[in-house]
C-alpha positions in Angstrom: 0.0 0.0 0.0 1.3 3.5 -0.9 0.1 6.9 0.4 -2.0 7.4 -2.7 -4.0 4.3 -1.9 -5.4 5.8 1.2 -9.0 6.9 0.6 -9.6 10.6 1.0 -11.4 11.3 4.3 -11.0 7.8 5.7 -8.5 8.3 8.4 -8.3 6.1 11.6 -9.8 7.9 14.6 -8.0 5.9 17.3 -4.4 4.9 17.0 -3.3 2.8 20.0 0.3 2.2 20.8 1.0 -1.4 21.9 4.4 -2.1 23.5 6.2 -4.6 21.3 7.8 -6.2 24.3 4.4 -6.9 26.0 3.2 -10.2 24.5 -0.1 -10.1 26.5 -0.9 -6.6 25.3 -0.2 -7.7 21.7 -2.5 -10.7 22.1 -5.4 -8.6 23.6 -5.0 -5.8 21.0 -7.0 -7.7 18.3 -10.1 -7.5 20.5 -10.0 -3.8 21.0 -12.0 -1.3 19.0 -9.0 0.8 17.9 -8.9 1.7 14.3 -5.2 1.3 14.1 -2.7 -0.6 16.3 0.8 0.8 16.4 3.2 -1.9 17.6 5.9 0.2 19.4 9.6 -0.6 19.2 10.6 2.8 20.5 9.7 4.6 23.7 7.5 1.9 25.2 10.3 -0.7 25.0 13.3 -0.6 27.5 16.7 -0.5 25.9 17.6 -4.0 27.0 14.4 -5.5 25.5 14.6 -4.1 21.9 15.6 -7.5 20.4 12.8 -9.3 22.3 10.3 -6.6 21.1 11.2 -7.1 17.4 10.7 -10.9 17.8 7.4 -10.5 19.5 6.3 -8.0 16.8 7.1 -10.4 14.1 5.4 -13.3 15.9 2.3 -11.1 16.3 2.2 -10.3 12.6 2.7 -13.9 11.7 -0.3 -14.8 13.9 -2.3 -12.0 12.3 -2.0 -13.7 8.9 -4.4 -16.4 10.2 -6.2 -14.8 13.2 -6.0 -11.3 11.9 -6.6 -7.9 13.6 -10.2 -7.6 12.2 -11.3 -4.1 11.2 -7.9 -2.6 12.1 -4.9 -1.2 10.3 -1.6 -2.2 11.8 1.6 -0.1 11.9 5.0 -0.4 13.6 6.8 2.5 15.3 10.5 2.1 14.7 13.3 3.9 16.4 14.5 7.3 15.1 16.8 7.9 12.2 20.4 8.0 13.5 19.7 5.7 16.5 21.6 2.5 17.0 18.4 0.5 16.9 16.8 1.6 13.6 18.6 -0.6 11.2 17.5 -3.7 13.1 14.0 -2.4 13.3 13.8 -1.8 9.5 15.2 -5.3 8.9 12.6 -6.8 11.3 9.6 -5.2 9.5 10.9 -5.8 5.9 8.5 -8.1 4.1 5.7 -7.8 6.7 2.2 -6.9 5.6 1.7 -3.6 7.4 -0.4 -0.5 6.7 2.2 2.0 7.8 5.4 2.6 9.6 5.6 5.3 12.3 8.9 7.3 12.4 9.6 9.4 15.5 11.6 12.6 15.5 11.3 13.5 11.9 13.1 16.9 11.6 13.6 16.9 7.8 12.6 14.8 4.7 16.0 13.3 4.7 15.1 11.5 8.0 12.7 9.4 5.9 15.5 8.0 3.7 16.2 4.7 5.7 12.5 3.7 5.3 12.0 4.4 1.6 13.0 0.9 0.5 10.2 -0.6 2.6 7.5 0.7 0.2 5.3 1.5 3.2 3.4 4.7 3.9 5.1 6.7 6.7 3.4 8.5 9.6 6.0 11.1 10.5 6.1 12.3 14.1 6.6 16.1 14.5 8.3 16.5 17.8 10.8 19.3 17.8 10.9 23.0 16.9 13.0 22.1 13.8 10.3 19.7 12.8 7.6 22.4 13.1 9.5 24.6 10.7 10.0 21.7 8.3 6.5 20.2 8.6 5.3 21.5 5.3 8.2 19.8 3.4 7.8 16.6 5.4 4.1 16.4 4.6 4.8 17.0 0.9 7.2 14.1 0.7 5.7 11.2 -1.4 6.6 8.7 1.3 4.4 10.4 3.9 0.8 9.5 4.5 0.3 11.5 7.7 1.8 13.6 10.5 1.6 12.8 14.2 1.9 15.5 16.7 4.5 14.4 19.3 3.6 16.9 21.9 5.3 15.4 24.9 8.7 15.7 23.2 7.8 19.1 21.8 6.8 20.5 25.2 10.2 19.3 26.5 12.1 20.9 23.6 10.2 24.1 24.2 11.1 24.0 27.9 7.5 24.5 28.9 7.1 24.5 32.7 3.8 22.6 32.3 3.9 19.9 29.6 0.1 19.5 29.7 -0.4 23.2 28.7 -1.6 22.8 25.1 -2.4 26.4 24.9 1.3 27.2 25.1 1.8 25.0 22.0 -1.2 26.3 20.0 0.9 27.8 17.3 2.9 24.6 16.8 -0.2 22.4 16.9 -1.9 24.5 14.2 1.3 24.5 12.1 1.2 20.6 12.1 -2.4 20.6 10.9 -1.8 23.3 8.3 1.2 21.4 6.9 -0.8 18.2 6.7 -3.7 19.8 4.9 -1.3 21.6 2.5 0.3 18.3 1.8 -3.0 16.4 1.4 -2.1 13.9 4.2 -3.7 12.9 7.5 -2.8 14.5 10.9 -3.2 12.9 14.3 -3.2 14.5 17.8 -0.7 13.5 20.4 -1.2 11.2 23.4 -2.9 12.1 26.7 -0.7 11.0 29.6 -3.1 10.8 32.5 -4.7 7.4 32.1 -7.2 7.7 34.9 -8.5 11.1 33.9 -11.4 10.1 31.6 -13.0 13.6 31.6 -9.7 15.3 30.8 -9.1 12.9 27.9 -12.6 13.4 26.5 -12.1 17.1 26.6 -8.7 17.0 24.9 -10.0 14.6 22.2 -13.0 16.9 21.5 -10.6 19.8 21.2 -8.4 17.9 18.8 -11.3 17.3 16.5 -12.3 20.9 16.7 -8.8 21.9 15.7 -8.9 19.7 12.7 -7.1 16.5 13.6 -8.3 13.3 11.9 -7.8 11.2 15.0 -5.7 10.8 18.1 -2.8 8.6 19.3 -3.5 6.6 22.5 -1.5 4.9 25.2 -4.2 2.8 27.0 -7.1 0.7 25.9 -9.5 2.7 28.1 -9.0 5.7 25.8 -10.2 3.9 22.7 -14.0 4.2 23.1 -14.0 7.9 24.1 -11.6 8.6 21.3 -13.9 6.9 18.7 -16.8 8.8 20.0 -15.0 12.2 20.0 -13.9 11.8 16.3 -17.1 10.3 15.0 -19.9 12.6 13.7 -22.6 13.2 16.4 -26.3 12.4 15.8 -26.9 16.2 15.5 -24.2 16.6 12.9 -25.5 13.6 10.9 -29.0 15.0 10.9 -27.9 18.4 9.8 -25.8 17.0 7.0 -28.6 14.8 5.8 -30.9 17.8 5.7 -28.4 20.0 3.9 -27.8 17.3 1.2 -31.5 16.8 0.7 -32.1 20.5 0.3 -29.2 21.3 -2.0 -30.2 22.2 -5.6 -26.7 23.3 -6.8 -24.9 26.6 -6.5 -25.5 29.2 -3.8 -28.8 29.0 -1.9 -30.4 29.8 1.5 -30.7 26.8 3.9 -31.9 27.1 7.5 -31.0 30.7 7.8 -27.6 30.6 6.1 -26.1 30.6 2.7 -24.7 27.3 1.4 -22.9 26.3 -1.8 -21.3 23.3 -3.4 -18.4 23.3 -0.9 -20.9 22.8 2.0 -22.6 20.0 0.2 -19.4 18.2 -0.4 -18.4 18.6 3.3 -21.8 17.2 4.4 -21.5 14.2 2.0 -18.0 13.5 3.4 -19.3 13.7 7.0 -22.1 11.2 6.1 -19.6 8.9 4.5 -17.4 9.0 7.5 -20.4 8.3 9.8 -21.2 5.2 7.7 -17.7 3.9 8.0 -17.6 4.6 11.7 
């Protein structure tokens, strides 16, 4: 699969990181409602368990050939370009049937070079000030199918006193979304760290959708359901879209007290298509 094969408007809502070194988590992941599983060989795996994680990832993918991960895309997050682990990661995923590879700490299009031979779409993580400034070029690269906001690392790089303060990163967040839209690729929100704060997660996921993200990366199974809800059209939105499409006659016209045109009809149809897939 190449980036051009990805249907427009059909982005995963929930992208759950699963530690490659956790065999039980890999086994349970197939029963979760996440749209995409990201088997993680990077941050979630201790340095002394990287080899074990690669073997477990390959075993999980071999099992998936028969048992499968029904209704899910599957990606693998490798270690960053320039790291001592990346070459072994790339060798481990070569030849596997994956939907994407996730690359952390992409500061420039050249960081994608070690993955080009895999022929897999790349979800590039934007995690540094340098990456923010290069995001447009990264999103425009033919290997890239989407951008992921790596906000934990970005907050650290920006030396923010409160890493949870998304308002302090608002310019950077919007820059990621703008770059993705300019490049015609997906964009995904960063993770929410406080696992037990369900209300806080729901608020952040809803904010992410309002900002324009296609979905959100997740670190715990309990976040999957609320994420899917946040990024799926609501009943009110569906009803409004159906009414707009039914009323449209072409060109500019008045509808329920506002002016609509073909752009609004196209957006309503896309929303209904997304609701049907959800």
